[in-house]
C-alpha positions in Angstrom: 0.3 -0.1 -0.3 1.1 3.1 -0.8 1.6 5.6 1.8 0.4 9.0 0.7 2.8 11.8 1.0 2.7 14.3 4.6 1.6 17.8 3.3 1.4 20.7 5.7 -1.0 23.1 5.6 0.0 26.7 5.8 -2.8 29.2 6.1 -5.7 27.5 4.7 -3.5 25.4 2.2 -0.3 23.0 1.8 2.9 24.4 2.7 4.1 23.3 -1.1 1.5 24.9 -2.7 2.7 28.0 -0.8 6.3 27.8 -1.6 5.7 27.4 -5.4 3.8 31.0 -4.9 6.6 32.1 -3.5 9.7 30.7 -5.6 7.5 32.1 -8.7 7.4 35.6 -6.9 10.8 35.6 -6.7 11.6 34.6 -10.3 9.5 37.8 -11.6 10.9 40.3 -9.1 14.4 39.3 -10.7 13.3 39.5 -13.9 13.9 43.9 -14.0 10.2 45.4 -15.2 9.5 49.6 -15.9 8.5 51.8 -13.5 5.8 54.1 -14.2 8.2 56.9 -14.7 10.3 54.7 -17.4 6.8 53.7 -19.0 6.1 57.7 -19.2 9.7 58.8 -20.0 9.7 55.7 -22.8 6.1 57.0 -24.0 7.8 60.8 -24.2 10.3 59.8 -26.5 8.2 58.1 -29.1 6.2 60.7 -29.1 8.9 63.2 -30.1 10.3 60.8 -32.9 6.8 60.1 -34.1 7.3 64.2 -34.1 10.3 64.7 -35.9 9.3 61.8 -38.4 6.4 63.9 -39.2 8.6 67.3 -39.5 10.6 65.5 -41.7 8.1 64.2 -44.0 6.2 67.5 -44.3 10.6 68.8 -45.1 10.5 67.1 -48.1 9.9 67.7 -51.5 11.3 70.0 -54.7 13.8 72.4 -53.5 15.2 75.7 -55.8 19.0 75.6 -54.2 20.9 78.7 -55.1 24.7 80.0 -53.8 26.1 82.8 -51.6 29.7 82.8 -50.1 30.9 79.4 -51.6 27.2 77.8 -49.5 24.7 76.1 -50.3 20.9 77.3 -49.5 17.8 75.9 -50.9 13.9 77.3 -50.4 10.5 74.8 -51.3 10.1 75.2 -54.6 6.2 75.9 -54.2 7.5 79.3 -52.6 9.3 80.4 -55.8 7.3 82.5 -58.1 10.0 83.6 -60.8 13.8 83.8 -61.4 15.1 87.3 -63.3 18.3 88.5 -64.0 19.6 92.2 -62.2 18.0 95.1 -63.2 17.7 98.8 -62.1 17.0 99.2 -58.6 15.1 101.9 -57.0 16.3 103.5 -53.7 14.0 103.0 -51.4 14.9 106.0 -48.3 15.3 104.9 -44.7 15.3 101.4 -44.8 17.5 99.0 -43.3 20.8 98.3 -45.7 19.5 95.2 -46.9 17.0 96.4 -48.4 18.4 97.7 -51.9 14.9 99.2 -52.9 12.1 98.0 -55.4 12.0 96.9 -59.0 9.1 97.4 -61.5 8.3 93.7 -62.9 5.7 93.6 -65.1 4.2 97.1 -64.0 4.4 95.3 -60.0 6.8 97.0 -57.4 8.8 94.4 -55.7 10.5 95.2 -53.3 14.2 94.0 -53.2 16.3 92.6 -50.4 20.3 91.3 -50.6 20.4 88.8 -48.5 23.8 88.5 -47.9 23.3 91.4 -45.5 20.3 90.0 -44.1 23.0 87.5 -42.9 25.3 89.4 -41.9 28.0 88.3 -45.1 30.3 91.0 -47.0 28.5 92.8 -50.3 30.1 92.2 -53.5 30.2 93.4 -56.9 27.0 91.7 -58.7 28.1 90.0 -62.2 26.4 88.1 -64.8 25.5 85.2 -62.0 23.5 87.4 -59.8 20.0 87.2 -59.7 17.0 88.3 -58.0 15.0 85.1 -57.1 10.9 86.6 -56.6 9.4 84.6 -53.6 5.7 84.7 -52.3 5.7 84.9 -48.1 2.8 85.4 -45.6 2.4 89.3 -44.5 -0.7 90.8 -41.9 -2.4 91.7 -45.1 -1.6 88.2 -46.8 1.1 87.2 -49.2 3.8 89.5 -50.8 5.5 89.2 -53.4 9.6 90.0 -52.5 12.7 89.7 -54.7 16.2 88.3 -53.1 19.8 88.6 -54.3 21.6 85.8 -54.2 25.5 84.9 -56.3 24.0 82.4 -58.1 20.9 79.9 -58.9 22.2 76.2 -58.7 19.5 73.7 -59.3 16.4 72.2 -58.1 16.7 69.1 -55.9 14.0 67.1 -55.0 15.3 66.1 -50.9 13.7 63.3 -49.3 13.1 63.6 -45.4 15.6 61.2 -44.3 17.9 63.3 -45.8 17.0 66.1 -43.6 18.6 66.7 -40.1 17.1 69.5 -37.5 19.3 72.7 -37.4 23.0 72.1 -35.0 22.4 74.4 -31.8 24.7 76.9 -32.3 24.0 79.4 -29.1 21.6 80.8 -28.0 22.7 84.4 -29.3 22.7 83.1 -32.5 19.2 83.1 -33.9 18.5 80.1 -36.4 14.9 79.9 -36.7 14.6 80.7 -40.5 16.2 77.6 -41.0 14.4 74.2 -41.8 17.1 71.8 -41.8 20.5 70.5 -43.2 19.9 68.6 -46.0 22.8 66.2 -46.8 22.7 66.1 -50.8 25.9 65.0 -53.5 27.9 64.6 -50.7 28.1 68.1 -49.2 25.3 70.1 -46.4 22.1 72.5 -48.3 20.8 74.8 -45.7 17.2 74.8 -46.1 15.4 78.2 -45.2 12.0 79.3 -44.3 11.9 82.0 -46.4 8.6 83.6 -44.1 11.5 83.6 -41.1 14.2 85.2 -42.6 12.3 88.8 -42.1 11.0 89.6 -39.4 6.8 90.9 -38.9 8.8 94.7 -39.1 10.5 94.3 -41.7 8.0 92.4 -43.6 5.3 95.3 -42.6 7.7 98.1 -43.7 8.5 95.9 -47.7 4.0 95.7 -47.8 4.1 99.6 -47.4 7.1 99.7 -49.5 5.3 97.3 -52.3 
């Protein structure tokens, strides 16, 4: 006759069962589980990554690239109205140095700024490659067309989202709000501009009056 295994009773159940539960609890405790804070941080990080991916997708598209001081820049093609050669510019008194004046483009008065001077670069003599890019920016009274003088126009590039990186931090004193990002294409870097932010509200208002 088989002798039944003696089982002690603990808290109304067998001690063997309690020991198995305790062992399972110990094993679970050895596995590192994320805290509520960790989970929140992970969720926040995932949200930031999704936002960055969304921003890159929003920024991808076709850009007109141009050069100034041996650097390459780009403006979204949808902001470009036309590209013209240099033409006589009528000076407007009491305007900032980078505001060159206005031009008469087929009966329409267009304010013109020198992007070199706006960015604090040295002024140079205009040559046969110097041109004016007519862009459309957002103003208080709607959209306004302005001309920007650049050294030369390069080409139109189709830039993908994964080729665009965020603007590096250069310090608090340097304003980079007008830079959409840095595009890594053709073995170099193109600085993508948010042309709506290159000029501040007061400058745009002044150009609207000039136009």
